[in-house]
C-alpha positions as CSV (number, residue, x, y, z in Angstrom):
1,M,-5.0,-18.2,95.6
2,I,-2.6,-15.2,94.9
3,G,-2.0,-12.9,92.1
4,V,1.6,-11.5,92.0
5,R,2.1,-8.4,89.6
6,V,5.3,-8.2,88.1
7,T,7.0,-5.4,85.8
8,V,10.1,-6.5,83.8
9,P,11.8,-3.9,81.6
10,V,13.4,-6.4,79.1
11,A,13.3,-10.1,78.9
12,C,13.3,-13.4,76.8
13,F,11.3,-16.1,77.7
14,R,13.6,-18.5,75.4
15,K,11.9,-21.0,73.3
16,G,13.1,-24.5,74.7
17,L,14.3,-25.6,71.1
18,A,15.7,-22.5,70.0
19,R,19.6,-22.6,69.3
20,E,21.2,-19.9,66.5
21,Y,17.7,-17.4,66.8
22,L,16.7,-17.6,70.3
23,E,12.9,-17.3,69.9
24,T,10.6,-15.6,72.7
25,E,7.4,-17.2,74.1
26,P,5.1,-14.5,74.0
27,L,4.5,-14.8,78.4
28,P,7.0,-16.7,80.9
29,P,6.4,-20.5,81.0
30,P,5.4,-22.0,83.9
31,S,8.4,-22.9,85.0
32,T,9.5,-20.0,84.6
33,C,7.2,-18.3,87.0
34,Y,7.9,-21.1,89.7
35,G,11.1,-20.9,89.4
36,F,10.7,-17.1,89.7
37,L,8.5,-17.2,92.7
38,L,11.0,-19.4,94.7
39,S,13.6,-16.7,94.2
40,L,11.3,-14.6,95.6
41,V,10.8,-16.3,98.7
42,G,14.5,-17.5,99.2
43,E,13.6,-21.1,98.4
44,T,16.7,-23.0,96.8
45,D,15.2,-26.3,96.5
46,R,13.0,-26.3,93.4
47,E,11.0,-29.5,94.3
48,S,10.3,-27.9,97.6
49,H,7.0,-26.8,96.5
50,T,5.8,-29.4,93.8
51,G,1.9,-29.9,93.1
52,C,1.6,-26.0,93.1
53,R,-0.2,-24.5,90.3
54,V,0.9,-21.5,88.6
55,A,-0.8,-19.9,85.8
56,P,1.0,-16.5,83.7
57,E,-1.2,-13.8,82.9
58,I,0.6,-11.5,80.0
59,V,-1.1,-7.8,80.5
60,A,1.3,-6.0,78.2
61,A,4.5,-6.0,76.3
62,E,6.6,-4.3,73.2
63,G,8.1,-6.4,70.9
64,P,9.7,-8.8,69.9
65,S,12.7,-6.8,68.9
66,V,16.1,-8.7,67.7
67,V,19.8,-8.0,68.8
68,L,22.8,-9.6,68.2
69,R,24.7,-10.8,71.0
70,T,27.7,-13.3,71.7
71,V,26.5,-16.5,73.6
72,W,29.1,-18.5,75.3
73,R,29.7,-22.3,74.8
74,I,31.6,-25.3,75.2
75,K,33.3,-26.2,72.1
76,N,36.7,-27.1,73.2
77,K,37.6,-28.1,76.7
78,N,40.7,-26.9,75.8
79,S,40.3,-23.1,75.0
80,L,39.0,-20.6,77.9
81,P,35.2,-19.9,78.2
82,G,34.5,-17.1,76.0
83,T,37.7,-17.3,73.8
84,S,38.2,-18.7,70.5
85,N,35.2,-21.4,69.1
86,N,33.8,-21.7,72.7
87,K,31.8,-18.0,71.8
88,T,29.2,-17.9,69.0
89,P,27.2,-14.8,67.4
90,D,23.4,-15.4,67.8
91,Y,20.6,-13.6,67.4
92,Q,17.9,-12.9,70.3
93,Q,14.3,-11.7,70.5
94,L,13.3,-9.4,73.3
95,L,10.0,-8.5,74.7
96,T,10.3,-4.9,76.7
97,G,7.7,-3.3,78.8
98,I,5.8,-6.4,80.3
99,D,3.6,-6.1,82.9
100,L,2.1,-9.5,84.0
101,V,0.4,-11.3,86.3
102,I,1.7,-14.5,87.9
103,W,-1.4,-16.6,89.9
104,L,-0.7,-19.0,92.3
105,D,-2.7,-21.6,94.0
106,S,-1.1,-24.1,96.3
107,S,-4.4,-25.8,97.1
108,E,-2.4,-29.1,95.6
109,E,0.4,-28.5,96.9
110,E,2.5,-31.5,98.2
111,K,4.7,-30.0,100.6
112,E,3.9,-30.0,104.5
113,G,3.5,-26.8,106.4
114,N,4.2,-23.1,105.0
115,T,2.9,-23.4,101.4
116,L,4.8,-21.6,98.3
117,E,1.1,-19.3,98.6
118,S,1.6,-18.5,102.3
119,R,5.5,-17.5,101.8
120,V,4.9,-15.3,98.6
121,R,2.1,-13.5,100.5
122,A,4.1,-13.3,103.5
123,S,7.2,-12.0,101.1
124,L,5.5,-9.2,100.0
125,W,3.6,-8.4,102.9
126,N,7.3,-8.0,105.2
127,P,9.9,-8.4,102.7
128,V,12.6,-7.7,105.4
129,E,12.3,-11.0,107.0
130,I,12.5,-13.1,103.4
131,E,16.2,-14.3,103.5
132,R,17.5,-14.5,99.7
133,F,20.6,-13.7,97.7
134,G,21.1,-12.5,94.0
135,G,19.4,-10.4,91.9
136,L,15.4,-11.2,91.3
137,S,15.0,-11.9,87.7
138,L,12.4,-13.1,85.5
139,G,13.9,-15.5,82.7
140,E,17.9,-15.2,82.2
141,S,19.7,-14.0,85.2
142,T,20.3,-10.6,83.4
143,H,16.8,-9.9,82.4
144,L,16.0,-8.2,86.2
145,V,12.4,-7.7,87.7
146,D,11.8,-3.7,88.4
147,E,8.6,-3.8,90.8
148,V,6.3,-7.1,92.4
149,S,3.6,-6.2,94.0
150,E,0.3,-8.4,95.0
151,F,-2.3,-7.6,92.3
152,D,-5.1,-5.8,92.8
153,A,-8.5,-7.6,92.2
154,S,-10.1,-4.4,91.4
155,S,-7.7,-3.3,88.8
156,E,-9.6,-2.8,85.1
157,K,-5.7,-4.1,83.4
158,R,-6.3,-7.7,82.2
159,G,-4.8,-9.4,79.4
160,Q,-4.3,-12.9,78.0
161,I,-3.9,-15.9,80.3
162,F,-1.8,-19.2,79.5
163,L,-4.8,-22.1,80.6
164,Q,-4.8,-25.9,79.8
165,A,-6.2,-27.6,77.2
166,E,-6.3,-30.9,75.9
167,K,-6.2,-29.4,72.4
168,G,-4.5,-26.2,72.9
169,R,-2.0,-24.6,70.0
170,L,0.7,-23.2,72.6
171,T,3.1,-25.9,74.8
172,L,5.1,-24.3,77.7
173,P,6.9,-26.7,80.3
174,V,5.8,-26.8,83.7
175,W,9.4,-28.3,84.5
176,V,12.5,-28.2,83.0
177,D,15.4,-31.0,82.6
178,H,18.7,-28.2,83.0
179,V,20.9,-31.4,82.7
180,G,19.3,-32.7,79.2
181,S,15.8,-33.0,77.9
182,A,14.5,-36.2,79.1
183,G,12.7,-34.7,82.6
184,T,11.1,-32.1,81.2
185,V,7.5,-32.2,81.8
186,Y,5.3,-30.0,79.1
187,V,1.5,-28.8,78.7
188,T,-0.8,-27.9,76.4
189,G,-3.0,-24.6,76.8
190,D,-4.8,-21.6,74.8
191,L,-4.2,-17.9,75.4
192,R,-7.3,-16.8,76.5
193,E,-9.0,-13.3,77.3
194,A,-8.5,-13.2,81.2
195,S,-11.8,-12.7,82.8
196,A,-12.1,-10.4,86.3
197,G,-10.8,-12.2,89.1
198,P,-8.9,-15.5,89.4
199,P,-8.8,-18.1,87.1
200,P,-10.4,-21.5,87.4
201,V,-7.9,-23.8,89.7
202,D,-8.5,-26.8,87.2
203,Q,-7.5,-25.3,84.2
204,M,-4.4,-23.7,85.5
205,P,-1.1,-25.5,84.7
206,R,0.2,-27.6,87.7
207,V,4.0,-27.9,88.6
208,R,4.8,-31.3,88.9
209,A,8.7,-33.0,88.9
210,P,9.1,-36.2,86.0
């Protein structure tokens, strides 16, 4: 298992059903963390490391604050994007000063060969050998990451971690259907005070396609 510490100046982890008022989750869902890790190692096939377990732990965040922004949409195919009724004002919640740890375990990963855990560790130790493109974001593409490093287990910084619970009070996606919603996979869990050291593997959400 590896812990990846990530800091992000500004981000929104949008609730899946939010529309005109874009609410944010208190921490990035496992699906968002999984996509971030794939981007970190330069992997474009999001099914390549299904079966791994990902648990986000929020250490610090300020907010939420609310901003008014213009959102592009497609309502009239005869109008250009961002013009006429193909744009609409929306309110969005933002978190700032985000400091979190993404715990990753690949012991149940379905891929043979290099696991996501080994690839993430290699990217942190030798970043010059990683082939990737574009900015590294957590959440929306404009929410660029500031720092990424391997989490120091001796660090006194601890926060709240999302772990699975059959009757949990928080429902987050582990897999998102970007075309519709029928293929989105959710898990229920709770935010718990993080203990010293890695979390229990069997309570970490498992990334799985429908």
